[in-house]
C-alpha positions in Angstrom: -7.1 23.1 28.9 -4.6 20.8 30.4 -2.8 18.7 27.8 -3.6 15.4 29.6 -7.3 15.8 29.1 -7.7 17.5 25.7 -5.3 18.0 22.9 -4.9 21.4 21.5 -6.5 22.1 18.1 -3.4 22.0 16.1 -2.4 19.8 13.2 1.1 18.5 13.4 2.4 16.5 10.4 5.3 14.3 11.2 7.6 13.2 14.0 10.8 11.3 13.2 12.1 8.6 15.5 15.6 7.9 16.6 17.1 4.5 17.5 13.7 2.9 17.2 12.2 5.3 19.8 9.7 8.1 19.0 8.0 10.5 21.4 4.4 11.7 21.0 4.5 15.5 21.5 0.8 15.7 22.5 1.1 13.7 25.7 4.8 13.3 26.0 4.6 9.5 25.8 7.6 7.6 24.6 7.2 4.6 22.3 10.1 2.1 22.2 10.0 -0.4 19.4 13.4 -2.1 19.9 11.7 -5.3 21.0 10.6 -5.8 17.4 14.1 -6.7 16.4 14.6 -10.3 15.4 17.8 -12.4 15.1 16.2 -13.7 11.8 14.2 -11.8 9.3 10.5 -11.4 9.8 8.6 -13.2 7.1 5.1 -12.7 5.7 3.4 -14.2 2.6 0.7 -12.4 0.7 -2.4 -14.5 0.7 -3.5 -13.1 -2.7 -0.3 -13.5 -4.8 1.9 -15.8 -2.7 4.7 -13.3 -2.8 7.0 -13.4 0.2 8.3 -10.4 2.1 11.4 -10.5 4.3 12.4 -7.6 6.6 13.9 -6.6 9.9 13.7 -3.5 12.0 15.6 -2.2 15.0 18.5 -4.6 14.9 21.8 -3.9 16.6 23.6 -2.9 13.3 22.2 0.6 13.0 23.6 2.7 10.2 26.4 0.3 9.2 28.9 1.5 6.7 28.4 0.2 3.1 25.6 -2.2 3.9 25.3 -4.7 1.0 22.4 -6.8 2.1 19.0 -5.2 2.1 17.0 -5.0 5.3 13.8 -5.6 3.4 13.2 -7.5 0.2 10.5 -9.2 -1.8 10.6 -12.6 -3.5 8.5 -12.7 -6.6 8.6 -15.6 -9.1 12.1 -16.5 -8.0 13.4 -12.9 -8.3 14.7 -11.0 -5.3 13.5 -7.3 -5.3 15.2 -4.9 -2.9 12.6 -2.9 -0.9 15.1 -1.0 1.2 18.3 -0.9 3.4 17.5 1.4 6.3 14.0 2.0 7.6 12.8 5.4 8.8 10.6 5.4 11.9 7.9 8.0 11.7 4.8 9.1 13.7 2.3 10.7 11.3 -0.9 11.9 12.9 -1.0 8.9 15.2 0.2 6.3 12.7 3.5 4.6 13.5 5.4 3.3 10.5 8.7 2.0 9.3 9.4 3.2 5.8 11.8 1.5 3.3 12.8 2.8 -0.1 14.2 0.2 -2.5 15.3 -0.3 -6.1 13.8 1.5 -9.1 10.3 0.5 -10.2 8.1 2.0 -12.9 8.0 5.5 -14.3 11.0 6.7 -12.4 9.6 5.6 -9.0 11.1 3.2 -6.5 9.8 0.2 -4.7 8.7 1.2 -1.2 7.5 -0.8 1.9 5.6 0.8 4.8 5.2 -1.3 7.9 2.3 0.1 9.8 2.2 -0.6 13.6 -1.3 -1.0 15.1 -2.1 -0.9 18.8 -3.3 -4.3 20.1 -3.8 -5.2 23.8 -3.9 -8.9 23.0 -1.2 -11.1 24.5 -1.0 -13.0 21.2 -1.6 -10.4 18.4 -2.7 -11.4 14.9 -0.2 -12.5 12.3 1.4 -9.9 10.0 -0.7 -9.2 6.9 0.0 -7.6 3.6 -2.4 -5.1 2.1 -4.0 -6.4 -1.2 -2.1 -5.1 -4.2 -1.6 -5.7 -7.9 1.7 -7.1 -9.3 2.6 -3.9 -11.1 2.5 -1.8 -7.9 5.6 -0.3 -6.5 4.3 0.5 -3.0 3.5 -2.2 -0.4 2.0 -2.1 3.1 2.4 -4.6 6.0 0.2 -4.3 9.1 1.7 -5.3 12.4 -0.5 -5.6 15.6 1.6 -5.0 18.7 1.2 -3.7 22.3 4.3 -1.5 21.7 2.1 0.8 19.6 -0.3 1.3 22.5 -0.1 4.0 25.3 0.8 2.5 28.7 -2.1 0.6 30.2 -3.4 1.7 33.7 -2.6 -0.9 36.3 -6.2 -1.9 36.8 -6.8 -2.6 33.1 -3.8 -4.8 32.4 -5.3 -8.1 33.4 -8.9 -7.3 34.1 -11.7 -9.8 33.3 -14.4 -7.2 32.7 -17.1 -9.3 34.6 -19.7 -8.7 37.2 -22.3 -10.9 38.9 -26.0 -10.0 39.0 -27.9 -9.2 42.2 -28.9 -12.9 42.7 -25.2 -14.0 42.4 -26.4 -16.6 39.9 -25.2 -15.1 36.7 -22.0 -13.5 35.6 -21.9 -10.8 32.8 -18.7 -10.9 30.8 -18.2 -8.0 28.4 -14.6 -8.8 27.5 -15.5 -10.0 24.0 -16.5 -6.4 23.2 -13.0 -5.1 24.0 -11.4 -6.1 20.7 -11.7 -2.8 18.9 -12.6 0.9 19.0 -16.2 1.8 18.2 -17.0 5.0 16.5 -20.2 7.1 16.7 -20.5 10.0 14.2 -22.3 13.1 15.3 -24.3 15.6 13.2 -21.7 18.4 13.6 -19.0 16.3 12.0 -17.3 15.3 15.2 -17.3 11.7 16.5 -17.2 9.7 19.7 -14.7 6.9 19.9 -15.6 4.2 22.6 -13.8 1.3 24.0 -15.0 -1.0 26.9 -12.8 -2.9 29.3 -9.7 -1.4 27.7 -8.8 2.2 26.8 -9.3 3.6 23.3 -6.6 2.3 21.0 -4.1 5.0 20.0 -3.9 5.2 16.2 -4.2 7.3 13.1 -6.4 10.3 13.7 -7.4 8.7 17.0 -4.8 10.2 19.3 -7.0 10.2 22.4 -5.6 11.0 25.9 -4.1 8.0 27.8 -6.6 5.8 29.6 -9.6 7.2 27.9 -12.7 5.0 27.5 -14.9 7.6 25.7 -13.1 10.1 23.5 -14.6 13.1 21.6 -12.8 13.7 18.3 -13.4 17.1 16.6 -10.9 17.6 13.8 -7.5 17.5 15.4 -8.9 18.0 19.0 -9.2 14.9 21.2 -11.1 15.3 24.5 -11.4 12.9 27.4 -15.1 12.1 28.0 -14.5 9.4 30.6 -11.7 7.1 31.7 -11.9 3.4 31.0 -13.0 1.2 33.9 -12.0 -2.4 34.6 -15.4 -4.0 35.1 -19.1 -3.2 34.5 -21.5 -3.0 37.5 -25.2 -3.6 38.1 -27.0 -0.4 39.1 -28.7 -1.4 42.4 -31.5 1.2 41.9 -32.4 0.3 38.3 -31.0 -3.2 37.9 -29.3 -2.0 34.7 -25.8 -3.3 33.6 -23.7 -0.1 33.2 -20.2 1.3 32.9 -19.7 4.7 34.5 -16.7 6.5 33.0 -15.5 9.7 34.7 -13.2 12.1 33.0 -10.1 13.6 34.5 -11.1 17.0 33.1 -12.9 19.4 35.4 -14.5 21.5 32.7 -17.9 21.1 31.0 -19.8 17.8 31.1 -17.1 15.3 30.2 -18.5 12.2 32.0 -20.1 9.2 30.2 -22.5 6.3 31.0 -22.8 3.2 28.8 -26.0 1.2 29.4 -25.9 -2.4 28.2 -29.2 -4.0 27.4 -30.0 -7.6 26.3 -30.2 -7.8 22.5 -30.1 -11.5 21.4 -31.0 -10.7 17.8 -28.0 -8.4 17.2 -25.0 -10.6 17.9 -21.6 -9.3 19.1 -21.1 -7.0 16.2 -23.6 -4.4 17.4 -22.5 -0.8 18.0 -23.4 1.7 20.8 -25.9 4.5 20.2 -25.5 8.0 21.5 -28.6 9.0 23.5 -27.5 12.6 24.4 -26.6 14.6 27.4 -28.6 13.7 30.4 -29.7 15.9 33.3 -26.9 14.9 35.6 -24.3 16.3 33.1 -23.5 12.9 31.7 -23.4 11.7 28.1 -25.3 8.4 27.8 -24.8 5.6 25.3 -27.0 2.5 24.8 -25.5 -0.8 23.7 -27.7 -3.8 22.9 -25.7 -7.0 23.0 -26.4 -10.7 23.9 -23.6 -10.4 26.5 -26.0 -8.4 28.6 -28.6 -11.2 28.6 -29.1 -13.4 31.6 -28.6 -17.1 31.1 -32.1 -18.6 31.2 -31.5 -21.9 29.3 -31.7 -24.9 31.6 -28.6 -26.9 32.5 -26.2 -24.6 30.7 -23.9 -21.7 31.7 -21.3 -19.5 30.1 -17.7 -19.3 31.3 -17.3 -15.6 32.1 -13.6 -15.7 31.5 -13.5 -17.4 28.1 -17.1 -16.9 26.9 -17.5 -20.7 26.3 -21.0 -22.1 26.9 -21.2 -25.4 28.8 -24.4 -27.4 28.1 -24.9 -30.5 30.3 -28.1 -31.5 28.7 -26.5 -34.8 27.5 -26.1 -35.8 31.2 -29.7 -35.1 32.1 -32.6 -37.5 32.4 -30.4 -40.3 33.9 -30.1 -41.8 37.3 -26.6 -42.1 38.6 -26.0 -44.5 41.5 -22.8 -44.2 43.5 -21.3 -45.5 46.8 -19.2 -43.5 49.2 -16.2 -44.9 51.0 -18.3 -45.5 54.1 -20.6 -47.7 52.1 -23.5 -45.3 51.9 -25.5 -45.5 48.6 -26.8 -42.4 46.7 -28.8 -41.7 43.7 -28.8 -38.4 41.9 -29.6 -36.7 38.6 -28.2 -33.8 36.6 -30.8 -31.0 36.1 -33.6 -33.6 35.8 -34.0 -37.1 37.3 -36.2 -39.9 35.8 -39.4 -40.9 37.6 -37.9 -44.4 37.9 -35.5 -43.1 40.5 -36.0 -44.2 44.1 -35.6 -40.6 45.3 -38.6 -38.7 46.9 -40.7 -36.6 44.6 -38.9 -33.4 43.4 -35.6 -34.5 44.9 -32.4 -34.2 42.8 -30.3 -36.4 45.0 -31.0 -38.9 47.8 -29.5 -41.5 50.1 -31.1 -44.9 49.6 -31.3 -48.0 51.7 -33.4 -51.2 51.7 -36.2 -49.5 53.6 -36.3 -45.8 52.7 -34.7 -42.9 50.8 -33.8 -39.5 52.2 -34.0 -36.4 50.0 -30.8 -34.4 49.9 -32.0 -31.4 48.0 -34.7 -30.3 45.5 -33.8 -30.8 41.8 -32.7 -27.6 40.0 -31.6 -26.9 36.4 -29.8 -23.6 36.9 -26.1 -24.4 36.3 -23.9 -21.9 38.0 -20.2 -20.9 37.5 -17.7 -19.3 39.8 -14.6 -17.7 38.3 -12.4 -19.4 40.8 -13.9 -22.9 40.5 -16.0 -25.1 38.2 -19.6 -25.2 37.0 -21.9 -26.6 39.6 -25.5 -27.4 40.4 -26.9 -26.7 43.9 -29.8 -28.7 45.2 -31.2 -27.0 48.4 -34.0 -27.7 50.9 -33.6 -31.5 51.4 -34.7 -33.4 54.4 -34.0 -32.1 57.9 -30.4 -32.8 58.8 -30.1 -31.3 62.3 -33.3 -31.1 64.3 -31.8 -28.7 66.8 -30.7 -26.0 64.3 -33.3 -26.9 61.6 -30.6 -27.2 59.0 -31.6 -29.2 55.9 -29.5 -31.3 53.5 -28.2 -29.8 50.3 -26.2 -31.3 47.4 -23.5 -29.7 45.3 -22.6 -31.3 42.0 -19.3 -29.9 40.7 -18.4 -30.6 37.1 -14.7 -31.0 36.2 -13.0 -31.2 32.8 -12.0 -34.8 32.2 -8.3 -34.7 31.3 -7.0 -38.2 31.6 -6.0 -39.2 28.0 -5.6 -42.9 28.7 -7.5 -44.1 31.7 -11.0 -43.3 33.0 -13.8 -42.2 30.7 -11.8 -41.2 27.7 -13.1 -44.3 26.1 -16.5 -42.6 25.5 -18.1 -44.2 28.7 -19.6 -41.7 31.2 -17.2 -41.5 34.2 -19.0 -42.4 37.4 -19.5 -39.5 39.8 -17.4 -39.5 43.0 -18.6 -38.6 46.4 -16.0 -36.3 48.0 -17.9 -35.1 51.0 -21.1 -36.4 52.8 -21.1 -34.7 56.2 -22.1 -31.5 57.9 -25.5 -31.6 56.1 -23.9 -31.4 52.7 -23.3 -33.9 49.9 -20.5 -32.9 47.5 -20.1 -34.9 44.3 -17.4 -34.4 41.6 -18.5 -35.3 38.1 -15.7 -35.6 35.4 -17.0 -34.9 31.9 -15.6 -33.5 28.7 -18.7 -31.3 28.4 -17.0 -28.6 30.5 -13.6 -28.7 28.8 -12.6 -25.7 26.7 -13.2 -26.4 23.0 -9.6 -25.7 21.9 -8.5 -27.9 19.1 -6.5 -30.9 20.3 -2.8 -30.9 20.1 -1.8 -32.6 16.9 1.6 -33.9 18.2 3.0 -35.7 21.2 6.3 -37.0 22.5 6.9 -40.8 22.5 6.8 -41.8 26.1 9.4 -44.5 25.5 11.7 -42.3 23.5 11.2 -38.9 25.0 13.2 -37.0 22.4 11.1 -38.3 19.5 8.2 -35.9 18.7 5.4 -37.4 16.6 3.5 -34.8 14.6 0.3 -35.4 12.6 0.0 -31.8 11.4 0.7 -32.8 7.7 -2.5 -34.9 7.8 -4.7 -32.0 9.0 -6.8 -31.0 6.0 -8.9 -27.8 6.0 -10.2 -28.3 2.5 -11.6 -31.9 2.5 -12.4 -34.9 4.7 -11.0 -38.4 4.6 -13.3 -41.3 3.9 -12.5 -44.5 5.6 -12.7 -47.8 3.8 -14.6 -50.8 5.3 -18.2 -49.8 5.5 -19.2 -50.2 1.9 -20.6 -53.7 2.2 -23.2 -52.5 4.8 -24.1 -49.3 2.9 -22.3 -47.1 5.3 -19.7 -44.4 4.8 -17.3 -43.0 7.4 -15.8 -39.5 7.3 -12.9 -38.3 9.4 -10.5 -35.4 9.8 -7.3 -35.2 11.8 -7.1 -33.1 15.0 -9.9 -30.8 13.8 -13.6 -30.8 13.0 -15.0 -32.1 9.7 -14.9 -29.8 6.8 -18.5 -28.8 6.0 -19.6 -31.0 3.1 -22.8 -30.8 1.1 -25.2 -33.6 2.0 -23.4 -34.5 5.3 -25.2 -33.2 8.3 -23.4 -34.5 11.4 -23.4 -32.2 14.4 -21.3 -29.1 14.0 -17.7 -29.5 15.3 -17.7 -33.3 15.0 -14.5 -34.9 13.7 -15.9 -38.3 12.8 -19.2 -39.1 11.2 -21.1 -42.2 10.0 -23.8 -42.0 7.4 -26.0 -44.6 5.8 -25.7 -44.4 2.0 -28.1 -46.0 -0.5 -26.2 -45.0 -3.6 -28.0 -41.7 -4.0 -28.3 -39.9 -0.7 -26.9 -40.0 2.8 -29.3 -40.6 5.7 -29.1 -41.2 9.5 -25.9 -39.3 10.0 -24.4 -40.2 13.4 -21.7 -38.3 15.2 -18.8 -40.5 16.3 -16.9 -37.9 18.4 -15.3 -34.5 18.7 -11.6 -33.5 18.7 -11.1 -32.9 22.4 -8.3 -35.2 23.4 -4.6 -35.0 22.9 -2.7 -37.6 21.0 -1.1 -40.6 22.8 2.1 -42.2 21.5 2.3 -45.9 22.3 5.5 -47.6 21.0 5.5 -47.1 17.3 1.8 -46.2 17.0 -0.1 -43.0 17.6 -3.6 -43.1 19.1 -6.1 -40.4 18.3 -9.5 -40.5 20.2 -12.7 -38.7 19.4 -15.3 -38.7 22.2 -18.7 -37.3 23.1 -20.5 -38.7 20.0 -24.3 -39.4 19.8 -25.8 -41.8 22.4 -25.0 -45.4 21.7 -28.1 -47.3 20.5 -26.9 -50.5 22.4 -26.2 -48.6 25.6 -27.9 -45.1 26.0 -25.8 -44.2 29.0 -22.7 -44.4 26.8 -21.8 -42.0 24.0 -20.3 -43.1 20.7 -16.5 -42.7 20.4 -13.7 -43.4 17.9 -10.1 -44.4 18.1 -7.7 -44.0 15.1 -4.5 -45.9 15.3 -1.7 -44.5 13.1 1.1 -46.9 12.0 4.4 -46.1 10.3 4.5 -47.5 6.7 7.0 -45.7 4.5 5.3 -46.6 1.3 1.8 -45.5 2.3 2.2 -41.8 1.6 -0.5 -39.9 3.6 -2.5 -43.1 3.7 -6.2 -43.8 4.2 -8.1 -44.8 7.3 -9.7 -48.3 7.4 -12.5 -49.3 9.7 -11.4 -52.4 11.7 -14.3 -53.0 14.1 -17.1 -51.6 16.2 -16.7 -52.7 19.8 -20.0 -53.4 21.6 -21.7 -51.2 19.0 -20.4 -48.1 20.7 -16.7 -47.6 19.9 -15.3 -47.4 16.4 -11.7 -48.5 15.8 -9.9 -47.3 12.6 -6.4 -48.3 11.4 -4.3 -45.8 9.4 -1.0 -46.7 7.8 0.9 -43.6 6.9 4.5 -42.4 6.1 3.9 -39.2 8.0 4.8 -40.6 11.4 7.8 -42.6 10.2 11.2 -41.5 11.7 13.6 -39.9 9.2 15.9 -42.1 7.1 19.2 -40.7 8.4 21.6 -42.3 5.9 20.3 -43.0 2.4 23.1 -44.5 0.2 24.5 -42.5 -2.7 25.9 -44.3 -5.7 28.3 -42.0 -7.5 28.6 -44.2 -10.5 25.1 -43.5 -11.7 24.5 -40.4 -9.5 21.6 -42.0 -7.7 20.3 -42.6 -4.1 18.4 -45.6 -2.9 15.7 -45.7 -0.2 15.3 -49.3 1.0 12.2 -48.4 3.0 10.2 -47.5 -0.1 12.3 -49.7 -2.5 13.0 -46.8 -4.8 16.0 -45.3 -6.6 16.2 -41.8 -8.1 18.9 -40.1 -10.2 19.9 -36.8 -8.7 21.0 -35.3 -12.0 17.4 -35.5 -13.3 16.1 -33.6 -10.4 18.9 -31.1 -9.6 20.5 -30.7 -13.0 21.2 -27.0 -12.2 23.4 -27.9 -9.2 25.5 -30.7 -10.9 25.3 -32.9 -7.8 27.0 -36.0 -9.2 30.6 -35.1 -8.3 29.7 -33.6 -4.9 29.2 -36.9 -3.1 26.2 -35.6 -1.1 24.9 -37.1 2.2 21.2 -37.9 1.7 18.3 -38.3 4.1 14.6 -38.6 3.9 12.1 -36.6 6.0 8.8 -38.5 5.7 6.8 -35.8 7.6 7.8 -33.1 5.1 7.8 -35.4 2.2 11.4 -34.3 1.3 14.7 -35.6 0.1 17.5 -33.7 1.9 21.0 -33.4 0.6 24.1 -32.0 2.3 27.5 -31.3 0.7 30.4 -28.9 0.6 32.5 -27.4 -2.2 36.0 -25.6 -1.8 35.9 -21.8 -1.9 39.1 -20.6 -0.2 38.7 -17.0 -1.7 35.3 -16.1 -0.3 35.0 -18.5 2.6 38.2 -18.3 4.5 36.3 -17.8 7.7 34.5 -21.2 7.2 37.7 -23.2 6.6 37.6 -22.5 2.9 34.4 -24.4 2.1 31.0 -23.4 1.1 28.1 -25.5 2.5 25.0 -26.6 0.6 21.8 -27.8 2.3 19.3 -28.8 -0.4 15.7 -30.0 0.2 13.6 -31.5 -2.7 10.0 -31.6 -1.7 7.3 -33.8 -3.2 5.1 -31.2 -4.9 4.5 -29.7 -8.4 7.7 -28.5 -10.2 9.2 -25.3 -9.0 12.6 -23.6 -9.6 15.4 -23.5 -7.1 14.8 -21.1 -4.2 17.8 -19.6 -2.6 16.0 -17.0 -0.5 17.8 -17.8 2.8 21.3 -18.2 1.4 24.5 -16.3 2.3 27.9 -16.2 0.6 29.2 -19.4 2.3 26.0 -21.1 3.3 23.4 -22.0 0.7 19.9 -23.2 1.8 18.2 -24.3 -1.4 14.6 -25.7 -1.7 13.0 -27.1 -4.8 9.7 -28.9 -5.5 9.5 -31.9 -7.8 7.0 -34.7 -8.3 9.9 -37.0 -9.2 10.8 -37.6 -5.6 7.2 -38.4 -4.4 7.5 -42.2 -4.5 11.1 -42.0 -3.1 9.9 -40.2 0.0 6.8 -42.2 0.6 4.3 -39.9 -1.0 2.0 -40.8 -3.9 3.2 -39.3 -7.1 0.6 -37.3 -9.0 1.6 -38.8 -12.4 3.3 -42.0 -13.7 6.9 -42.1 -14.3 7.9 -39.9 -11.4 10.8 -42.2 -10.4 13.6 -42.4 -13.0 14.7 -45.7 -14.4 16.7 -47.7 -12.0 20.5 -48.2 -12.2 21.6 -51.5 -13.6 22.2 -53.0 -10.2 18.5 -52.6 -9.2 16.1 -55.4 -10.1 13.3 -54.4 -12.5 10.0 -55.8 -13.5 9.2 -56.7 -17.1 8.3 -53.1 -17.9 11.6 -51.8 -16.8 10.2 -49.9 -13.9 11.9 -49.9 -10.5 10.7 -52.4 -8.0 8.6 -50.4 -5.5 6.0 -51.4 -3.0 2.7 -49.7 -4.1 1.5 -47.2 -1.6 -2.0 -46.8 -0.4 -3.7 -43.9 -2.0 -3.3 -40.5 -0.2 -6.1 -38.5 1.4 -9.2 -39.6 -0.4 -11.2 -36.7 -1.7 -14.7 -37.4 -0.5 -17.3 -37.4 -3.3 -20.3 -35.2 -2.8 -22.9 -37.4 -1.2 -25.0 -39.1 -3.8 -22.3 -39.4 -6.5 -20.3 -42.4 -7.6 -17.1 -42.5 -9.6 -17.2 -44.9 -12.5 -13.9 -47.0 -12.7 -12.0 -46.5 -15.9 -12.2 -50.1 -16.9 -16.0 -50.0 -16.7 -16.5 -46.8 -18.6 -19.4 -46.2 -20.9 -17.3 -45.4 -24.0 -17.6 -42.5 -26.3 -21.0 -43.6 -27.8 -22.6 -43.9 -24.4 -21.4 -40.5 -23.3 -22.7 -38.9 -26.5 -26.1 -40.5 -26.1 -26.4 -39.4 -22.4 -25.4 -35.8 -23.4 -28.0 -35.7 -26.2 -30.7 -37.1 -23.8 -29.9 -34.4 -21.2 -29.9 -31.6 -23.7 -33.2 -32.7 -25.2 -34.8 -33.0 -21.7 -33.6 -29.5 -20.7 -34.8 -28.0 -24.0 -38.2 -29.5 -23.7 -38.5 -28.4 -20.1 -37.4 -24.9 -20.9 -40.0 -24.6 -23.7 -42.7 -25.8 -21.3 -41.7 -23.2 -18.8 -41.8 -20.4 -21.4 -45.3 -21.3 -22.6 -47.0 -22.3 -19.3 -45.0 -20.6 -16.5 -43.1 -17.6 -17.6 -42.5 -16.6 -14.0 -40.8 -20.0 -13.4 -38.7 -19.3 -16.5 -37.4 -16.1 -14.9 -36.5 -18.0 -11.8 -34.6 -20.6 -13.8 -32.7 -17.9 -15.6 -31.8 -16.3 -12.3 -30.5 -19.6 -10.8 -28.4 -20.4 -13.9 -27.0 -16.8 -13.9 -26.2 -17.0 -10.2 -24.4 -20.3 -10.6 -22.4 -19.0 -13.6 -23.9 -21.5 -16.1 -25.0 -18.7 -18.5 -23.4 -15.4 -19.3 -24.7 -12.0 -18.3 -24.0 -8.9 -20.4 -23.2 -7.0 -17.2 -19.9 -7.5 -15.3 -20.2 -9.1 -11.9 -20.4 -6.8 -8.9 -17.0 -6.6 -7.1 -16.3 -5.7 -3.5 -13.3 -5.9 -1.2 -13.0 -6.3 2.5 -10.6 -4.3 4.8 -9.6 -5.1 8.3 -10.0 -1.7 9.9 -10.1 2.0 9.2 -6.3 2.2 9.2 -6.1 -0.4 6.5 -9.0 1.2 4.6 -7.2 4.6 4.5 -4.2 3.0 2.8 -6.0 0.8 0.3 -4.8 2.3 -2.9 -5.6 -0.4 -5.4 -7.9 -3.0 -3.9 -7.5 -6.3 -5.6 -8.8 -8.6 -2.9 -12.1 -8.8 -4.7 -14.8 -11.4 -5.0 -17.4 -11.7 -7.7 -21.0 -12.6 -7.1 -20.4 -16.1 -8.3 -18.1 -16.6 -5.3 -20.9 -16.0 -2.8 -21.7 -19.7 -2.7 -18.3 -20.3 -1.2 -19.3 -18.3 1.8 -22.3 -20.5 2.7 
């Protein structure tokens, strides 16, 4: 059998690469990994332990003499562990890996690092990831998705969309979401099929299929082509089925395959194909049930076949839109459905109106359509006769365009009026701008100042994926307002605004939240206006005062160096429809470039926050007092930056005999000095300390973070430095229905004890009642308490681990990425 179509049944162990190039002996394909080289080290952090790995491969200095700096190392608890100097590139049964061997570890072994390269056709592969491990392990694995580990793509499969329109040309099937991975089907004889749709089977460990294969039969170490991958599915004209026909390049046996896709709404995208056997026409048939094979039947909605995004225009329906063309003709129209109050003829979706009559321009329709080269549209056909000679009738085409103007137009939450772009030749064409057909990518969280183009304002430090901000200002009316920045709200118990909303209003009676109202979604990019930043959230719920308008929100960020992260404040509600919030924060303040240093008391002074701090209390290990450092403050990072040099003529002759130090002290819990990125003559040092929090405009986590002031600084009667109190940082939203009792109004020890005794007595009495009258309820109560971790069980919790793919699974030596039963609530 020709090597291109089936690999010989042999087992080859290992192929070594040279100069970052390795050749696969099965198909004579050369893999070149030189593009993985980086001018700087690659960097990946373990999510489980926080340990940091630094490495580089394929750089220009191959095999240098007496290399002193390791090519790969690990930073663990401030210690630098060498993982290796020179990597070995190997191809082992389809697995590409760079292998490092480092310093001694335990029991006579050495630290090792294996970087596993995985084939990925994605233009933006996933981030590097570290395999879960325990701290006492000596062997580590990093997984790297890259197109360089793939066989060459056939030309037709490089940029294919994997779509096809049905026979009516009204629906487009898009199977590209199924192309993210190989799919395996085990067979009774121990062999297996490996399938991939839209793209070829990914080359990998024990999956060394012939190039371009879409269906591959794997039997031990033999890999057979059972059908080449195709760019797009097709609709079988005789049966109406959605299929992919894959024909093998092999001329022997029955190597062709047919995949039949059927609608399966209940299965989701994670379904797998099923092998249905060899059919009469010498073709292996597979059945794949998936919602991607379902025709869109929901009214006024359509799926973008390129991105998979569903557009739903239901919010625009049931309204009459009146518009006037440039030639002063007046039209009325509806989207998918038009109210009975419209002046249009019965069943018409659009019409031209005058003082005496109305002319129907097409029958109403709710089937939203999409063309891959255009925009979603509605087509209203069979209107009034337009041309008596030819019998042509009027038709109307409504095209929906993503509203992109961040300042003008309807980005205030008001529906943008439709625009007539054509009203001749028996056709009315209307453009309708709406955010409902915009891709739901998260808004950019930064923008350039239009008046100072080189100033980039970034709100990323305010993005919070763990909690929401609660705005002040609605308490008097029993309302609470929740916001997040540049992202949807974090799911919060008791808060049920629409999924994906970034701003929410709830009526609060002191116990529960009711009448949750969505105030907008994060669709619009930021706008910088002078020294303020505007963030708009649109497409909220319909406004009670004006049903044609949707609720919206604007948050105005202002620079205030003493505010820390700051807290939003509700200023006003315009016309009952638009909510305006004010947010003073230090995050958007420009850096303080020159912070004065007083050598006499080794301190620096930030006039913007009114704070002093002694450097020798923060950086005692560096002895900064005699270095005369240049200081600056980065409000965005919450850091005090220091720059200074020291003489070192012996080791630093190539840098004019000086050694340079760049030190960053970040407002965070205490941590030791980190010199990870340092060299012999250039030190980059980072340190975390709560002592600088007030100095850099962040709120200190404890009192006394700022040291006593120098004698020249005015003090208050307590001897503390004169500072402007900052607004509290991001407010942790309480669970709905709770209230935090202020310290000054506490119940006291006696009150707390009495409450505890009352609760215990009530629980005891209730439990006794359940035991005597309802033993089944008692078992239920025990199960609930056990699940929530409130009582102990004699049996250890069930533990499980998740792995990304079979390649990762085969290398998972000591799984520690485990989760106990009590963690399951976190997944809800």
